[in-house]
N, C-alpha and C positions, 0 to 999 in steps of 0.2 A: 499616540501611539496607537492604528487600528487592531482587529482583531486579528490576531495570528492565522486564522485560517487562511485571510486572504494575501500571505504571501505565495501560498501554493495557489496556481493559474487553473489547476484542475476541479478545484473544487465550485469555482466560480457558476459554470454555467450546470451545474448540478443543482445548486439552489433555486433556479428559475430556468427550467430548460428552453430552447431555444424552439419556436413551432418550426414544423417540415416545412412549410412555405417561404419562413425567412429564412431559413438555411440557406434552400437552393438558392433562395434570389441571390443573398450573397455568394454563394458558389458560382452560377453561373457569371456572374458583374463579373468576373474575373477569367473567363475563359472566352478567349477569341479564335477563331479559324486560326489552325496553322499554315503554314506557307506550303506551295505549290513544287510538285515536283513534276518532272517527266518521266514517263514509264511506258517500256515498249510497247503496241497494241495489246497483244496476244498476255500482255500480265494486269490489262484495265480492266476486267471483269469484276465486278463487284465494288469498285473503287469511286470516287466522288471526284466529282468534275471538281475544277478549280475554277474553267473560265469558259465562256460560251464557245460551240463550237458552230462555226460561220461556213458556209458552204463555200469555197475558189471556185470551182466550177460545178457546170448542171450534173445532175445523174439522171438516165442515162448522158451522154453528153454528145449522141449521135443520134438520128434515126434507127428505131433497131425493129426486126420482126416480132411481133406479139404471137403468131401461131408458124405452124409447120404452114407453106403451102407456096404461092407463086407471087412472085414481086411483079404487081401489073401497073400501068393506067387506068386508074378509076374508070374513066370516060369509055373506053375500049371496050368494058365488059356489059354496060349498059345494053338491056335487052335479052341478055344470055339467059339458058331453061333448059332442062332437061331433053326439053325436044327440039332449041335452038342452040347448040354450043357455039359459042365463041371462039375461034381457034385463032391463038397467036403463035409468032415464033420461038423455042426455048433456044435462048442463046448464052448459057451459062446457070451458073448456080453463086451465092453465097450465104457461107457458114461461118458461124461465130469465129471470130477473133480472122476470118479469109474471105473479106467482103468479093462481092463481081468483080469492080476494079474498073469498069465502065459506066458510061452513061445509056438509060433505057430510051432504046427509040421506037416511034409509034410501032405499036404490031408486034412488038415485043413481050418476050417476061421471064423470070428469072427464077431459079429453084431456089428456094431458103428454108432456112431452119429460123425456128426461136431464140433469137437474141443476138441476127444478126445484123447486120448494115444494110437495111433497104438502099437500093442503089439510088442516084442522080436519076432525076425522070420518071421513076416510079413515086406512088402518093397511095399505094393499098395494098395487100395482101390477102388473096384469096385461098381460103381452108384449103388445105389437102384432097379433105373428102366431098369437094364439088369442082376438084378439076380430074384429067385424067391426060396421061403423057402418050401420044401415038406418034412414030415416025418422025423424033423431031419438032414435036409440035404438042400445046398443050391444049387442050378442050376445057373452056369453062365452062360449065353447068347451071352459076348463078351469078348477080350481078353483086357488085360491091359498091358501096361508096367513097368519095377520097379519103383518105387516115383511117381506114377500116383496116383494124388489126394490126397498126403502128404508131409503135410506142415512140412521140417527141419528145425531141432534146429537153431536159427538164421537165419530165409529166413527174418523177419521183420527187427531185429535190431540185431547185432551183440556185442558178448561183447567187451569192452575196446573201440568200436564205438562213436565219438561224434556226439550226438542226436540233441542238441539245442545249439546256439550259444548264451555267454554272448551279452545284449544290446537286445534281443529279446524278442518285448510283446507278452505275451503269448495269444493263443488263443484256444478256447475252445478246439478244436484239440492238441494242444502240451499238455495241462494239460493231457488230457488224456493219451498221452505219458509217461509224466510225473507218474502216475499211473499202466500205464501196467508195468514199471521199479523198481515198488515199493519205490518210492521215498512218502516219507508222511511230510517233511517239505522240502520247494523251498525256493533255498535264491535270495532275489529278492532286488532290488534297494529300501532305504528309497523313501517313497513320500514327499516332499518339504513338507514345515508346511508353509503355505503362511498366512500372517496377513493384513486382509484388516481395514485401516484407513480411513475413511468418514470424512471429516473436513468440517463446514460451519454451522454458527447461522443461518439462512434462513431453515437447512434442516429437515423435518421431519422424522420417521423412515420407511422403506419400509413398504407397506399393508397399510398406514396410509392415513386419508382423506386428503388431502389440504384446508387450512384454513388461510384467512386474505391472505399474503403476502410471508405466507412459501411455500416452494414444497418436494414433498418426493425425497426423495433418491432414484435413480433408479443404481447410479453405482454399487455400493455393491451386487445386487441381478444379474449386467451383468457379474460382475468379478467373484460371487461366480461358476456362470456357465461356463465363461472361465476356470479356475483355474481345475475345477471337468475334464472339457473337456480332459485337459494337463496334466492329472493323479497325483494332487495335492492334498492334503489336506487345505481346506478354516476355517480361524478363524477370526470370526470379532468382533473388538475391539468396535464394537457401531459408534456412532457417538458422533466425539470429537470435540466441540465449538471451535471459533477460539482464544483461549488463549494459549499463548506460553508454557507453565507450564505444559499444559495437552496434547499437543500435543509431546512436551519430553519426557515425562512421557510413553505416548502411544510407542515410536520409542524405546524408553529402554529396556522398559519390556524383560525377556527372552523368549524366547521359540519357537521363529519364523527362519525360513531360508531368508526368503523372505518378506518384508513387503511392501506394496503398498497405498501409500496414494492418494487420493485422494481429490480436491480440495484445494485453500492455496499453489500452488505449483509456484503463475508467480511472479510478483513483486508490488504487491499492497500493501498496511499497513498493511492487514490483513494475507497476505501471510506469514506466521510463517516456513514453514517445511525447505526451503532452506537453510534459514539460523543456525536452528537445527540440520541439517544433515552435514554441514558444520563444526560445533561445535565438535559435538560429533565424528564425523569420518571422511570424506573425499566428498565433491560434486566437482562429477568428470564432469557430465553434466549439462548445465541446461540452455536449449534452442534449441532445432533443427530445420533443415532446412526442416519441412513436415507442411504441409496443411490439416486436421487440425494436432491439437496436438503438436504447437511450443512451448508451456510451462511446454516441458517435463521434467523432472531431475532425474538423474539418482547417486547415492553414496553408500557408503559401513561405516556403523556403525560398529567396530568390525567385525568379519565375515558374518556379516547380511548383503543383500542386498535389498536396499531402492531406489524405485523409487517414482517418484515425475509425477502422473496424473493427467489432466486436469480435473477439476470438468464437463465440457460439455460436456455431455454422450456419442457422437461421436468420441473426443477428445479422451476421456477416452479407447476408445474400439478400435480405431486404434494404440494410443502408445501401449496399451497392445499386439497387434497383433504383430505390427512389434519389439517391445524390451523388453518390463518386460514376455510374452510369451515366446522366444525363450530361455531367462533366466532358466524358471520355468521349460521346458522341461529337457535343459542340465542337469540340476542336477539331475531331477528324472532320467536321463538316456535315454531319447526319442533324438530324429533327433529337432536340433532347427531350424531345416526350417518350413515356415508355413507349417500347417498342414491339409488344403483346399484341397479341390479336384480341377482341374484347366479344366478348357476348354478357347479354342481359338475360335475366334468370330470375324466378321466385328464390325465397329463401325457404330451406324444408325444417331450417329450425333459426330458433331466437339467436342475435349475436349481440352481447351486453360491448360498452364499454364506458369511459370516463369523459365526462367533455375536458378541452383543452389538450388530450393527446392523439395522435392518429394512432388507429389500430393496425397492421401488416397483417392478416388473418387469410392462413393457408386453407381452399377449398376443394371439396370432391362435386361434380355436376352428375345428378343421378336424375334417375326419372321419378322423384320425387321433389326435386329444387336443388338448391345449392346447399351443400350440408358443411359447417364449418368444421373444420378440424381439428385444430389448436387455435388459443388465442396468447397460451403460453409456453413455456418448453421451448424455450431457444437451442437449446441444446440439442434438442430432438429433431434431427435431419431427415429423418423416416418421414416426420410431418409434410415435408415440401416434396419427396420421394411419391408418398401417396396421392398428395394434392394433384387436380388439374390445373388448378392456380391461384390465385390472391384474390382479396376483397381489401379494398380500403375504406375502412370507418372515420371520416373526417373528425376534426378536433372539434367540432359542433353539434356532434351526434352522440346520446348516450346509449347507439344501438339501433337495431333496429329487430320488428318484431317476425315473427314469421310468415311469410308470404309476401311480406315485402321485395317490390325488383330490386335487384342490385347487379352492378357493373362487376362482372369477373375478365382480370387480366390473365388472360391461358400463357401455361407456360411452355406451349407446345405452338 
């Protein structure tokens, strides 16, 4: 008979904690991009394209004027000058959406506005400032070559051209291009549905006033913001008491792609979540070599990814950044890499670490360099509030001396 401690799956990962890089591999191996859905054009901003967009028609689809002026036959303007204007008969006008409607004959000109169709028979546009109307005619004071100020069909987009590639996060100008192609519904990756389960008898709902020995939940608010940043939809399961059956119910209810459990994830008497994940599915990670966030876990229940995030706010933030966030982004078709802007700068003070452990260190950027704020104090949320970002000390390093150039991941 083995050591009785082996019966408790919660302790296995805490004896030899898994490196963050390996935990991340195990997590991302189980993430596949979610299915596509069609959304209205105006709802496509910021969404991730599920398919390549190939132009079914050219843009523009007709020859159009690139300037206000006069549509002419170019060869009939040759030799025109301020001292020797060429006179052409003014036979009509072409406006955007209201073409002239007839073919231009020799010796004729049509007044035309930018974006209006160039009539058949015309092959150039003389700018308005180089022409003057008088007595039903137009005097041309400068010659133009063929195709001058005329946008040809397909000048912007050719039929059959791949305009946008699958996996692209749509910017406002991208959605504008989709509109110009006549696309009304856009194929995008479905947003991951992320359920937040906050556990703890001592917790009050976010926005409450602290009373007695109870504290107000901050983790759900932090996670909702991070989930929105990563293109997913958050669903609050509310604050769940430290009772096994209620936590099990929150994990087993259908409708989520990812479940984030905060609190009750370690090895204490009230830490039920790891045991429930192991019973309902697989507990693949429990305990990682990282400061803060060592009591982080990951498992799967059916097709749902379950992350066990520490209850301490900074630990929760760090564990989300490095493990849960990459999975959610990959499910939604985004890159799993950290989405933070990065900046390199020298350390103003040394950072000490321990071999075999990754350190998530909150820092400020100052004129003197990068100043570490804290390497411990996982419950001190203000350390992250005061921070401009964080640095990651890898597990193969015992830290860095002052003056070492480091990479800072900026919160903003």
